[in-house]
C-alpha positions as CSV (number, residue, x, y, z in Angstrom):
1,X,35.1,-69.6,136.0
2,X,33.1,-70.2,132.9
3,X,35.2,-72.4,130.7
4,X,38.7,-73.8,130.0
5,X,40.7,-73.7,126.9
6,X,43.2,-76.4,126.3
7,X,45.7,-76.0,123.5
8,X,46.1,-79.4,122.0
9,X,49.8,-79.3,121.1
10,X,52.9,-77.3,121.9
11,X,53.2,-73.7,120.8
12,X,55.9,-73.6,118.2
13,X,57.6,-70.3,118.0
14,X,60.6,-69.1,116.1
15,X,63.1,-70.6,118.7
16,X,61.4,-72.9,121.1
17,X,58.3,-75.0,121.5
18,X,56.3,-73.8,124.5
19,X,53.6,-76.1,125.8
20,X,50.3,-74.2,126.3
21,X,47.4,-75.3,128.4
22,X,45.6,-72.2,129.6
23,X,42.5,-72.0,131.7
24,X,40.2,-69.4,130.3
25,X,37.0,-67.6,131.3
26,X,34.2,-66.9,128.9
27,X,31.4,-64.4,129.0
28,X,28.5,-63.9,126.5
29,X,30.6,-61.2,124.8
30,X,34.2,-62.5,125.0
31,X,36.6,-65.2,126.2
32,X,39.1,-63.7,128.6
33,X,42.3,-65.1,130.1
34,X,42.4,-66.3,133.6
35,X,45.0,-68.5,135.1
36,X,47.6,-70.8,133.6
37,X,47.5,-74.6,134.0
38,X,49.9,-77.3,133.1
39,X,49.8,-78.6,129.5
40,X,50.8,-81.6,127.6
41,X,54.5,-82.6,127.5
42,X,56.5,-80.9,124.7
43,X,57.6,-83.1,121.8
44,X,60.8,-85.1,121.6
45,X,62.4,-82.7,119.2
46,X,62.3,-79.8,121.7
47,X,65.5,-77.7,121.2
48,X,65.0,-75.2,124.0
49,X,67.1,-74.9,127.2
50,X,66.7,-77.5,130.0
51,X,66.1,-76.8,133.6
52,X,65.0,-73.2,133.3
53,X,61.7,-71.4,133.2
54,X,61.1,-67.7,132.7
55,X,58.1,-65.5,133.5
56,X,57.9,-62.3,131.6
57,X,55.4,-59.5,131.7
58,X,53.6,-58.7,128.5
59,X,51.9,-55.4,127.4
60,X,48.8,-55.8,125.4
61,X,46.2,-53.4,123.9
62,X,42.8,-53.7,125.4
63,X,41.6,-53.9,121.7
64,X,42.2,-57.4,120.3
65,X,44.2,-57.6,117.1
66,X,44.4,-61.1,115.5
67,X,48.0,-61.1,114.4
68,X,49.5,-59.1,117.3
69,X,51.0,-62.2,118.8
70,X,54.6,-63.4,118.8
71,X,57.0,-65.7,120.7
72,X,59.6,-64.6,123.3
73,X,63.0,-66.1,123.8
74,X,65.4,-66.9,126.6
75,X,68.0,-64.1,126.9
76,X,71.5,-64.1,128.6
77,X,70.9,-61.3,131.1
78,X,74.7,-61.3,131.8
79,X,75.0,-59.3,128.6
80,X,73.6,-56.3,130.4
81,X,76.7,-56.2,132.6
82,X,79.3,-56.8,129.9
83,X,81.0,-54.4,127.4
84,X,79.0,-56.2,124.7
85,X,75.8,-54.8,126.2
86,X,77.0,-51.3,125.4
87,X,77.4,-52.3,121.8
88,X,74.0,-54.0,121.6
89,X,72.2,-51.1,123.2
90,X,74.0,-48.4,121.3
91,X,72.0,-46.3,118.8
92,X,71.9,-48.0,115.4
93,X,73.3,-45.6,112.8
94,X,71.4,-45.0,109.6
95,X,73.2,-44.1,106.3
96,X,70.8,-41.2,105.5
97,X,68.2,-39.1,107.1
98,X,64.6,-39.2,105.9
99,X,63.2,-35.7,105.3
100,X,59.8,-36.7,103.8
101,X,57.5,-39.6,103.2
102,X,54.0,-39.9,101.8
103,X,53.0,-42.0,104.8
104,X,54.7,-42.2,108.1
105,X,53.8,-45.2,110.3
106,X,54.5,-44.9,114.0
107,X,55.3,-48.4,115.3
108,X,57.4,-51.1,113.7
109,X,55.6,-54.1,115.2
110,X,53.6,-56.7,113.1
111,X,50.7,-54.3,112.6
112,X,52.8,-51.4,111.5
113,X,54.8,-53.7,109.2
114,X,51.6,-55.1,107.8
115,X,50.1,-51.7,107.1
116,X,53.3,-50.6,105.4
117,X,53.3,-53.7,103.2
118,X,49.7,-53.4,102.1
119,X,50.2,-49.7,101.4
120,X,53.2,-50.4,99.2
121,X,51.4,-53.3,97.5
122,X,48.6,-50.9,96.7
123,X,51.0,-48.4,95.1
124,X,52.0,-46.2,98.0
125,X,55.8,-46.9,97.9
126,X,57.0,-43.8,99.8
127,X,56.3,-45.4,103.2
128,X,58.4,-44.9,106.3
129,X,58.1,-46.9,109.5
130,X,59.5,-45.3,112.7
131,X,60.0,-47.2,115.9
132,X,61.8,-46.2,119.2
133,X,63.2,-49.7,119.6
134,X,66.8,-50.5,118.5
135,X,65.7,-53.4,116.3
136,X,62.7,-55.4,115.2
137,X,60.8,-57.6,117.6
138,X,61.6,-55.5,120.7
139,X,58.0,-54.5,121.5
140,X,54.8,-56.4,122.0
141,X,55.2,-58.5,118.9
142,X,58.4,-60.0,120.4
143,X,56.7,-60.9,123.7
144,X,53.5,-62.5,122.6
145,X,53.1,-66.3,122.7
146,X,51.8,-67.0,119.1
147,X,48.3,-68.3,119.9
148,X,45.8,-67.9,117.1
149,X,42.1,-68.6,117.2
150,X,38.8,-67.6,115.6
151,X,36.6,-68.8,118.5
152,X,35.5,-65.4,119.9
153,X,32.2,-64.3,121.4
154,X,31.9,-61.1,119.3
155,X,31.2,-61.0,115.6
156,X,33.9,-58.5,114.7
157,X,36.6,-60.6,116.3
158,X,35.5,-63.7,114.5
159,X,35.6,-61.8,111.2
160,X,39.0,-60.3,111.9
161,X,40.4,-63.7,112.7
162,X,38.9,-65.3,109.6
163,X,40.5,-62.5,107.5
164,X,43.8,-63.1,109.3
165,X,43.5,-66.9,108.7
166,X,43.1,-66.2,104.9
167,X,46.3,-64.1,105.0
168,X,48.1,-66.8,107.0
169,X,47.3,-69.5,104.5
170,X,48.6,-67.3,101.6
171,X,51.4,-65.7,103.5
172,X,54.3,-67.8,102.1
173,X,53.2,-67.2,98.5
174,X,52.5,-63.5,99.0
175,X,55.4,-62.5,101.3
176,X,57.9,-65.3,100.9
177,X,58.1,-66.2,104.6
178,X,56.7,-69.0,106.6
179,X,54.2,-67.7,109.2
180,X,54.4,-71.0,111.2
181,X,50.6,-71.5,111.1
182,X,50.0,-74.8,112.9
183,X,46.4,-75.9,113.2
184,X,46.6,-77.7,116.5
185,X,43.1,-76.8,117.5
186,X,41.6,-75.0,120.6
187,X,39.5,-76.9,123.0
188,X,37.2,-75.0,125.4
189,X,35.7,-76.9,128.4
190,X,32.6,-76.2,130.5
191,X,32.1,-77.3,134.1
192,X,28.3,-77.2,134.0
193,X,25.2,-76.8,131.8
194,X,25.2,-73.0,132.2
195,X,28.8,-72.7,131.0
196,X,28.1,-75.1,128.1
197,X,25.2,-72.9,127.1
198,X,27.5,-69.8,126.9
199,X,30.0,-71.7,124.8
200,X,27.3,-72.9,122.4
201,X,25.9,-69.4,122.2
202,X,29.3,-68.3,121.1
203,X,29.5,-71.3,118.7
204,X,26.3,-70.2,117.0
205,X,27.7,-66.7,116.4
206,X,30.9,-68.1,115.1
207,X,29.2,-70.3,112.6
208,X,27.0,-67.4,111.4
209,X,30.2,-65.5,110.7
210,X,31.7,-68.4,108.7
211,X,33.6,-70.5,111.2
212,X,31.7,-73.6,110.2
213,X,34.2,-76.2,111.4
214,X,33.9,-75.3,115.1
215,X,31.7,-77.9,116.9
216,X,30.3,-79.2,120.2
217,X,32.3,-82.0,121.9
218,X,31.3,-84.5,124.6
219,X,33.4,-86.7,127.0
220,X,34.4,-89.2,124.3
221,X,35.6,-86.4,122.0
222,X,37.5,-84.7,124.7
223,X,39.3,-87.9,125.8
224,X,40.4,-88.4,122.2
225,X,41.5,-84.8,121.7
226,X,43.5,-84.7,124.9
227,X,43.9,-87.9,126.9
228,X,45.7,-85.9,129.6
229,X,42.5,-84.1,130.7
230,X,40.7,-85.4,133.7
231,X,37.0,-85.6,132.8
232,X,35.9,-85.3,136.5
233,X,33.6,-82.3,136.7
234,X,33.6,-81.6,133.0
235,X,30.2,-81.1,131.4
236,X,31.3,-80.7,127.8
237,X,33.0,-78.3,125.5
238,X,33.5,-76.9,122.1
239,X,36.4,-77.4,119.7
240,X,37.8,-75.7,116.5
241,X,40.5,-77.7,114.6
242,X,41.7,-74.7,112.6
243,X,42.7,-72.7,115.6
244,X,46.3,-73.1,116.7
245,X,49.7,-71.3,116.7
246,X,51.8,-69.0,114.6
247,X,55.3,-67.6,114.6
248,X,54.8,-63.9,114.9
249,X,58.5,-62.9,114.7
250,X,58.6,-64.6,111.3
251,X,55.5,-62.8,110.2
252,X,57.0,-59.5,111.3
253,X,60.3,-60.2,109.5
254,X,58.4,-61.3,106.4
255,X,56.4,-58.1,106.3
256,X,59.5,-55.9,107.0
257,X,61.4,-57.6,104.2
258,X,58.5,-57.1,101.8
259,X,58.3,-53.4,102.7
260,X,62.0,-52.9,101.9
261,X,61.7,-54.8,98.6
262,X,58.8,-52.5,97.6
263,X,60.8,-49.3,98.3
264,X,59.6,-48.6,101.8
265,X,62.0,-47.6,104.6
266,X,62.3,-48.7,108.2
267,X,64.1,-46.6,110.8
268,X,64.8,-47.8,114.3
269,X,65.9,-45.7,117.4
270,X,63.4,-43.0,116.5
271,X,61.0,-41.7,119.2
272,X,58.1,-39.7,118.0
273,X,57.8,-36.6,120.2
274,X,55.0,-34.7,118.4
275,X,53.4,-33.5,115.2
276,X,53.3,-30.3,113.1
277,X,50.0,-29.2,111.8
278,X,48.8,-26.7,109.2
279,X,46.1,-24.1,109.9
280,X,43.4,-26.6,109.1
281,X,44.7,-29.0,111.7
282,X,46.0,-31.5,109.2
283,X,49.3,-33.2,110.2
284,X,52.1,-32.1,107.9
285,X,55.2,-33.5,109.7
286,X,56.3,-36.0,112.3
287,X,58.7,-34.7,114.9
288,X,61.1,-37.2,116.4
289,X,63.9,-37.0,118.9
290,X,66.4,-36.5,116.0
291,X,64.6,-34.7,113.1
292,X,61.3,-33.5,111.6
293,X,59.9,-35.5,108.8
294,X,57.4,-34.1,106.4
295,X,54.5,-36.3,105.5
296,X,51.2,-36.6,103.7
297,X,49.6,-38.9,106.3
298,X,50.3,-40.7,109.6
299,X,49.3,-44.2,110.7
300,X,49.3,-44.8,114.5
301,X,50.4,-48.4,114.9
302,X,51.9,-48.0,118.4
303,X,49.8,-50.9,119.8
304,X,49.3,-50.7,123.5
305,X,50.9,-47.2,123.5
306,X,48.8,-45.9,120.7
307,X,46.9,-43.6,123.1
308,X,50.1,-41.6,123.9
309,X,50.8,-41.1,120.2
310,X,47.3,-40.1,119.5
311,X,47.4,-37.5,122.3
312,X,50.3,-35.8,120.6
313,X,47.9,-35.1,117.7
314,X,45.2,-33.9,120.1
315,X,43.1,-37.1,119.7
316,X,41.7,-39.1,122.7
317,X,42.0,-42.8,122.1
318,X,40.6,-45.4,124.5
319,X,43.5,-47.8,124.6
320,X,45.1,-48.8,127.9
321,X,48.2,-51.1,128.2
322,X,47.5,-54.2,130.3
323,X,50.4,-56.1,131.9
324,X,50.2,-59.9,131.5
325,X,52.6,-62.8,132.2
326,X,53.9,-65.7,130.2
327,X,55.7,-68.7,131.6
328,X,57.9,-70.9,129.4
329,X,58.4,-74.6,130.4
330,X,60.9,-77.3,129.4
331,X,60.6,-81.0,129.0
332,X,59.9,-83.0,132.2
333,X,58.4,-86.3,133.4
334,X,55.6,-84.6,135.3
335,X,53.1,-84.6,132.5
336,X,51.9,-87.6,130.4
């Protein structure tokens, strides 16, 4: 184990606050998740359910994407066994069929919605998003926890996160929705001098890419940042105050609303089954389980399942879904 990340405050997603305190591993190239640890007690204004906890499996792409993170919610599973479930799971009718679009985006998560918005903002208004889910937030975006950071061990990830942060800070003015960006800070801890050297190597790279506020912290700093941490066996750490949490479902809904306002279309309950190509190999239409839609271009925004979509076009894409788990907690007297 190389280092530990402690989220300073509770995750605040669109419905609940979820305390986060995750032990992490770091390598010279990346910080990767390891096992979950207990975090600080949630605040007094917690509105989530009491006496329950849920563990859910998440699918993530092996390629990191800064804004592909979102909260999950507690769900009354009894609905699956009631007549209401048949209504909820029934195909959503659409008032018209779409026969053509300048750009078809496969995938209605936060990345697909963001691409559609930026295309429309750039003048490409005939944009169509297709997604196999019955409604928004049913894929990976609706199952992520909403952590946001720029403390990475690779330059490209630091740059992407800084670009994402710029968008987050301007999101409400640009899109009209609150992204829920809360700068709680991320604290990474090292058990020994070797681990500390790895963290500081990453810190030097982060500063070179523009993350100037990240810094080295000692025992006194760590105790002030999180009094709940035992300093036994802790050598030191690094901390970035501008890391924190976002509300991905609000970001998703904000982008989808912006797409619609700019003339774009979003169609749910559409599974892409293939593509039609011309003699030169260029895609001319997207084939779904219900219709064929002519197009000028296709964007593959299927996230962890992008490889399967690419294969339909004869393209080999090195993306593999990875199953992960998330545990939500509720207030208790166990933690300080």
